[in-house]
C-alpha positions in Angstrom: 62.4 30.9 -19.6 62.3 32.2 -23.4 58.6 33.7 -24.1 57.5 33.7 -27.7 56.0 36.4 -29.6 52.4 35.2 -29.6 50.4 32.3 -28.6 47.3 30.3 -28.9 44.5 32.4 -26.8 40.6 32.2 -26.8 39.2 35.6 -27.9 36.2 37.0 -27.1 34.8 39.6 -29.2 31.6 40.7 -28.2 28.7 39.5 -25.6 26.9 36.8 -26.5 26.4 33.1 -26.9 29.9 30.3 -27.6 30.4 31.8 -30.9 31.2 35.0 -29.5 34.6 33.2 -28.4 37.5 32.8 -31.4 40.6 30.2 -31.0 43.1 32.3 -32.5 46.6 30.7 -32.8 48.1 34.1 -33.8 47.4 36.1 -30.8 50.0 38.8 -29.7 51.5 37.7 -26.0 51.1 40.3 -24.0 53.5 43.2 -23.1 54.9 43.2 -19.9 55.4 46.3 -17.7 57.7 47.3 -14.6 56.2 45.7 -11.7 54.8 42.5 -13.6 55.5 39.2 -14.3 54.4 37.4 -17.4 53.1 33.6 -16.6 53.0 30.5 -18.7 49.6 29.4 -18.1 49.5 25.7 -16.8 45.9 25.5 -16.4 42.8 27.7 -16.2 39.2 26.3 -14.2 35.6 27.6 -15.8 33.4 29.0 -13.8 30.0 30.6 -14.3 31.5 34.2 -13.9 32.8 33.4 -17.6 29.9 32.4 -19.0 27.5 35.4 -17.0 30.4 37.8 -18.3 30.7 36.6 -21.7 26.8 36.7 -22.0 26.5 39.9 -20.4 24.0 38.9 -17.8 24.8 40.5 -14.6 21.9 43.0 -15.3 21.5 46.4 -13.2 19.7 47.7 -9.9 17.4 49.9 -13.1 17.2 47.1 -15.8 17.8 43.1 -14.5 17.9 42.0 -18.1 20.6 44.8 -19.1 23.5 43.1 -20.9 26.5 44.2 -19.2 29.2 42.6 -16.7 29.3 43.0 -13.1 30.2 45.9 -12.8 27.0 47.4 -14.9 28.9 48.2 -17.9 29.5 46.1 -20.9 33.2 44.6 -21.0 35.9 46.1 -23.4 36.5 43.6 -26.3 38.2 41.7 -27.4 38.8 40.0 -24.1 40.6 36.9 -23.3 38.5 34.9 -20.1 39.6 33.0 -18.0 39.7 33.9 -14.3 41.3 31.2 -12.9 44.9 30.6 -12.9 47.5 28.6 -12.1 51.0 28.7 -14.1 55.1 29.4 -13.9 56.5 32.5 -14.0 58.2 33.1 -17.2 59.7 36.3 -17.3 59.5 39.2 -14.6 59.7 43.4 -15.9 61.8 45.8 -13.8 61.7 46.3 -10.1 60.8 42.5 -9.5 62.4 39.8 -7.9 64.0 37.8 -10.4 64.0 34.7 -8.2 60.0 34.7 -9.4 61.1 33.5 -12.3 60.3 29.7 -12.2 58.5 29.8 -9.7 54.8 27.9 -9.8 52.1 30.4 -9.1 48.5 31.0 -8.3 47.5 34.0 -9.9 44.8 36.6 -8.0 42.1 37.1 -10.2 41.3 40.4 -8.5 44.1 42.9 -10.0 42.8 45.7 -8.3 40.7 46.4 -4.8 38.7 48.9 -3.6 39.8 48.6 0.3 39.1 44.8 0.9 36.8 44.0 -2.2 37.6 43.3 -6.1 37.5 46.6 -7.9 38.5 44.5 -11.5 39.3 41.1 -12.2 41.0 39.2 -14.7 38.5 37.9 -17.6 36.2 41.0 -16.9 38.6 44.2 -16.9 41.9 42.9 -17.7 42.6 39.6 -20.1 42.5 36.3 -18.4 44.0 32.2 -18.5 42.4 31.2 -21.1 45.6 31.7 -23.1 49.1 30.3 -23.3 50.4 33.5 -21.6 49.1 36.3 -19.3 50.6 39.1 -17.4 49.8 40.6 -14.4 51.2 42.8 -11.6 53.9 40.5 -9.4 51.7 41.4 -6.3 49.3 39.0 -8.0 51.1 36.1 -8.3 51.2 33.6 -5.1 54.4 31.2 -4.9 53.0 27.4 -4.2 55.7 25.9 -5.8 55.8 23.2 -2.5 52.0 22.5 -2.9 51.3 19.0 -3.4 48.1 19.8 -5.7 48.2 19.1 -9.3 48.0 22.0 -11.7 44.5 21.5 -12.7 44.0 21.3 -9.1 45.6 24.6 -8.2 43.3 26.2 -11.0 40.2 25.1 -9.3 41.0 27.3 -6.1 40.9 31.2 -6.9 37.3 32.0 -7.7 35.7 29.0 -5.9 37.8 28.8 -3.0 38.9 32.0 -2.8 34.7 32.7 -2.7 33.6 30.0 0.1 36.8 31.3 1.6 35.7 35.0 1.5 31.9 33.9 2.8 33.8 31.9 5.7 35.2 34.7 6.6 32.3 37.3 6.6 29.9 35.3 8.4 32.7 34.2 10.8 31.6 30.4 10.6 33.6 28.6 13.9 34.3 25.2 14.9 31.5 23.3 16.0 29.1 25.6 14.4 26.2 23.8 12.3 26.6 25.2 8.5 24.2 24.6 6.0 25.8 24.9 2.3 23.6 24.9 -1.0 24.8 24.5 -4.2 26.9 21.8 -2.8 28.2 19.8 -5.8 29.3 22.7 -7.6 32.7 24.8 -6.9 32.0 27.5 -4.3 29.4 24.8 -2.5 31.7 21.8 -2.8 34.9 24.6 -2.0 32.7 25.3 1.1 32.3 21.9 2.2 36.1 21.5 2.4 36.6 24.4 4.1 33.9 24.0 6.6 35.5 20.7 7.4 38.8 22.0 7.9 37.5 24.8 10.3 36.1 21.8 12.2 32.2 22.5 11.5 29.2 20.6 11.2 28.4 20.5 7.5 25.1 19.5 5.5 24.9 19.6 2.1 21.7 20.9 0.1 22.0 19.2 -3.3 20.2 17.4 -6.1 18.9 14.2 -5.9 21.4 12.9 -8.5 24.6 14.0 -7.2 23.8 13.0 -3.4 26.1 10.2 -3.3 29.0 12.0 -4.6 28.5 15.1 -2.1 28.1 12.5 0.5 31.3 11.0 -0.4 32.5 14.9 0.2 32.6 14.1 3.5 29.8 16.3 4.2 27.8 15.0 7.3 24.7 15.6 6.5 23.5 15.7 2.9 19.8 17.1 2.3 18.6 16.4 -0.9 16.4 18.7 -3.3 13.1 17.3 -4.3 13.1 15.1 -1.3 14.2 16.4 1.6 12.1 19.7 2.8 14.3 22.3 4.4 11.6 22.7 7.3 13.0 18.8 7.7 16.3 20.4 8.4 17.1 21.2 12.2 18.4 24.8 12.5 21.9 25.9 11.7 24.2 28.6 13.1 24.7 29.4 9.3 23.6 28.9 5.5 26.4 29.4 3.2 23.9 30.3 0.1 25.3 30.2 -3.7 22.1 29.5 -5.3 19.2 31.9 -4.2 15.7 31.0 -6.4 13.1 29.4 -4.9 14.4 28.1 -1.8 16.1 31.5 -0.5 13.3 32.4 2.4 12.9 28.9 3.7 16.8 28.6 4.0 16.6 31.7 5.9 14.1 30.4 8.3 16.5 27.6 9.4 18.9 30.1 10.5 18.9 29.9 14.3 17.9 33.0 16.2 20.9 35.7 16.0 22.8 33.6 13.2 23.7 34.1 10.2 23.1 34.0 6.3 25.9 34.6 3.9 24.9 34.8 0.0 27.4 34.8 -3.1 25.1 33.5 -5.8 21.9 33.5 -7.8 22.4 30.1 -10.4 18.4 29.1 -9.3 17.4 32.8 -10.0 18.3 36.3 -8.8 15.0 37.4 -7.7 13.9 35.9 -4.5 10.9 35.7 -2.1 11.9 37.1 1.6 9.3 37.7 4.5 11.4 40.1 5.9 9.8 39.9 9.4 11.5 36.3 9.6 15.0 38.3 9.3 14.5 41.0 12.1 12.3 39.4 14.7 14.7 36.3 14.8 17.6 39.1 15.0 19.0 36.9 12.1 22.2 38.4 9.9 21.9 38.5 6.1 25.2 39.0 4.6 26.4 40.1 1.0 29.8 38.2 -0.3 31.7 38.7 -3.6 35.0 36.9 -4.0 37.5 37.2 -1.2 40.2 40.2 0.3 43.8 40.2 -0.2 44.4 38.7 3.6 41.5 35.4 2.0 43.5 34.8 -0.8 46.7 35.0 1.1 44.9 32.4 3.6 44.4 30.2 0.3 47.8 30.3 -1.2 48.5 28.8 2.7 46.2 26.1 2.2 47.2 25.5 -0.8 50.6 24.9 0.1 49.8 23.0 3.0 47.4 20.7 1.1 44.7 21.7 3.4 41.9 20.9 0.5 41.9 18.6 -2.3 39.8 20.4 -5.1 37.8 17.1 -7.4 38.7 18.4 -11.4 35.7 16.8 -13.2 37.3 17.0 -16.4 40.4 18.4 -18.4 39.6 20.1 -22.1 42.4 21.4 -24.2 42.2 25.1 -24.5 41.4 24.7 -28.2 38.1 22.6 -26.6 37.2 25.8 -25.0 33.6 25.9 -26.6 32.6 22.0 -25.6 34.1 22.6 -21.9 31.7 25.8 -21.8 28.5 24.0 -23.1 29.3 21.0 -20.4 29.9 23.5 -18.4 26.1 24.8 -18.6 25.1 21.3 -18.6 25.7 20.7 -15.0 26.0 16.6 -15.4 29.2 17.1 -13.3 30.6 17.3 -10.2 33.7 19.3 -9.3 35.8 21.4 -11.8 36.1 21.7 -15.5 39.4 23.0 -16.7 41.4 24.1 -19.9 44.9 23.3 -20.6 47.0 25.2 -23.2 49.4 23.2 -25.0 52.6 24.4 -25.2 54.1 22.3 -26.8 52.3 23.7 -30.1 
């Protein structure tokens, strides 16, 4: 498969607003080394991670308003973002099986692990998928050639479904358990619902009134509507899967049964929460922090994708050259599912 010398890429030049991204049609295709592969990107989904990394919105323990990436330091620029990638292997480097060429793959966004925990991710410490090509280690691509999912659906999986699967595995969610999911109209929350249903759990989805009908169609057994149904009206659950944070955090913890678990992996409603620690230790509850996935989680996710065990909802497709519009839509949060950008390889 021929790889051209240049490509179209969305290049982030600094921390800041959408104007920090430049659409370039003359960006060099990255050089591939031994043990690496070149992937022709077929689809790349948008995530809150892309926005926060561009804005430098992660803060530090010393300064919550510090302009830094998720590791507590500013990103190196220029950087091609895009943490979620599906594609086709276009070329392989030395010491890589040539049978990979032409294979449809899902790319693990964690390019390096510290034990089981992601230490470097695409779009942050290395270039990602908002481009026509990317280069990564051969051990980071998972063959999903047999998957019934579209390229856009596959691109929805790495961060949202990988994060959700990591949360479920760390919290030990098991068949028959009652599990409350917040942010259930979003990428991670919606993924958690599908993965929990696959496990045989009873799912209660927490969402906004305007999105309640679509969330109910996802298969959740119960829907709890913010601003209408108080958290206290929900019967106790075995597990809370939270990606929201904010004002409801403490009340959500209080819905967990004695000895139950609450796992958290997001703060879209605010990172600083009110919590009565007595409600944690007097009821023997566990509070679990979870970031992304482990290598074992991602291999499990690739297997689920190949078997068609999930069906990601794609809200809308955007050309790569319209990434600015896609990110504005993402911030507006007026959709259910995932927004996906698709490079034009014919140009």
